[in-house]
N, C-alpha and C positions, 0 to 999 in steps of 0.2 A: 588851621591854616598849615600849609606845607612850607617850610623854610629850607631853601636849597643852598648848599655849599658846593660850588664847582671847583674841581682841582685836577691836577695831574695825578695819576694813580701812584706815582712814586712818593707822594706826600701822605697817602692814605694808610699805609701799613709799614711796619718796620721789622727788621730782624731782631730776634730776642737777644738781649744783652748788649745791643749796640746803641750808642748815643744817637738820639734823633738828629736827623739832618735839619738844616735851616727850614726847608719846605715842610717837613713833618712837624717841626715846632710851630711854624706859622699856622698850620692847619689845627693843631691842638689848641693854640691860643684862640683862634677864631671860634672853634667849637665851644670852648669853655665860656667865652664872652656871650655867644648865642644862647647857651643854656642858662646863663645868669639872667639874660634879658627876657627870655620867653618861657622858661621852665616847661619844656616840652614833655609830653606823655611818652614819646618814643624817639629814639635816635635810630635811623635806618640808613642803610648804605648799599651801594652797588658793589657787591662782592659776595662771596660765598665761603663757607667753612672749607669746602673742598679746594677751592682755588688758593686760599690762604695756606692750607696744609701743603699743597704742591709747591708753593713758593717759599715755604718755611718762614712765614711771616705772621705777625700779630696785628690785629686790627686796632688802630689807635682809637677809633670811635667806640669800639666795644670796651676798651680799657677805661675810657673816660665815662662811658655809661655806667660801668660798674662802680667807679669812684663816686658817682653822683646818685646812685640808686635809681637810674632811669632805665626803663626797658630798652633793649637793643634788638634789632632784627636785620639779618642779611636778606637782601631782596633779589640778588641775582640768581638765575637758575643754575643748578649744578649740571654737569655734563649730560647725564641721562635726561634731565628735565629739558635741556636745550634741544636734544634730539626729539623729544616728545612734542615740543611746541613748534618745531619746524625750523630751528636755527641751522644754518649751514656752517660747516667747519672749513675755515680758510685753507688749511693745509691739504685737506682732502680735495677741495675745489681746485687748488693749484695743481695737484697731481693729475686730476682728471683733465684739466685744461692742457697740460703739457702732453698728455697721451692722445687727446682727441682733437685739439685745436689745430686747424689748418691755416690759421692766419699768419703763421711765421713770426710770432712774437718772440722776442728774446726771453730768456728765463727771468731776467729782472722785470721786464714788462709784464710777463705772466704773473709774477708774484704781486706786483702792484695792482693789476686788474683783479686778481683773486681777492686780495685784501679789501679793495674798494667794494666789490660785490658782497663780500662777507659783511662789511659794515652797513651797506645800504639795505641789506635784507634783514640782518639781525637786530639792528638798533630799534626799529619800531616794534618788533616782536618782544624784545627784552623790556622796553619801556612799558608796554602794556602789562607784562608780567609784574614789573615793579608796582604799577598802579593797583593790580589785583592784590599783591602782598600788603599794600598799605590801606586797602579798602576799609577794614574794620576800625581804622583810626581816622576816618574821614572827618569826624566832628571833633578832632583833637588837634592840638599843636604838635607838629612832628618836624624834626630836623632830618633832611635827606641829603646824603653825601653822594655825589656822582662825578664821573669824569666830566670835565669842563665842556667837552664836545656835545654832551647830552643836554646841557642847560637849556638851550633854546628849544630843541625838539621836544624834550620832556615837558617844558613849560607849555608848548602848544597843545600837547596831549592833555595836560591838566586843565587848560582852558576849555577844550572841547568837552571835557567831562564835568565841568562845573566845579572843579576843585580850586579853591583860592590858594595862591602861592605868592611867595616873595623870594627873590634871589638875595641872599644875605651877602655872599661874596663869591667871586669866581676868579679863576686864573691862578689859584694857589699852586705854587710849584712849577708852573708852566715856564718853559725856557723858550727863548726866541726861536731856537732851532731844536726841535724834538727828534732829530734824526732824519736821515735821507728817506727812509720808508714812509714815515708819517707825512713828510712834506710832499712826496710824490703821490701818495694815496689821496691826500687832500686836493692836490692839483688835478688828479684823475677824476675825482668826484665833481670838482668844479667844471671840468671840461665835459663831463657826461652827466648832466643833471637828471637825465632820464632814469638813471640807476636809483635815484632817491624815490621814484614812484613805483618801484617793483613790488 
């Protein structure tokens, strides 16, 4: 069975030598409780070594996996893998829209639209990639950590593929207001549901 923990990515990794934040500690506590209850064969997460290195961060899940001698796996595609599987880059999309879009959107509206298109196109592709990375553990108990926004859509993908799962906890580290861009992108996606079927 796949046990999902949904969180804000700020809770997922930390800077070396820095005391964990309240959200990071809440995530670590949840993961340790889950490990004690189910004794998984694998702890996997939506992240990559490349992304962690770029952010100069350490994976909390990987640290805990090491402490408990449980196998760990990053499941998110690295930059070159993203290109190979057809993910679009939001910044590139935004630049192209600014150069070629004749709908007279402001730069802020273009940024929001580009981010919404990036999310709507990339999320299903990345979620299928995660499923492939987890396939060899299909008959094992696995803890999977992902952004809270993926919890429902990844759950639907698991259902369609006959993978039993349970959401252990979600919303770790989420704030009521996660910034103007996130709020506007979510509103844009709500106003344009056709994007989710791209």
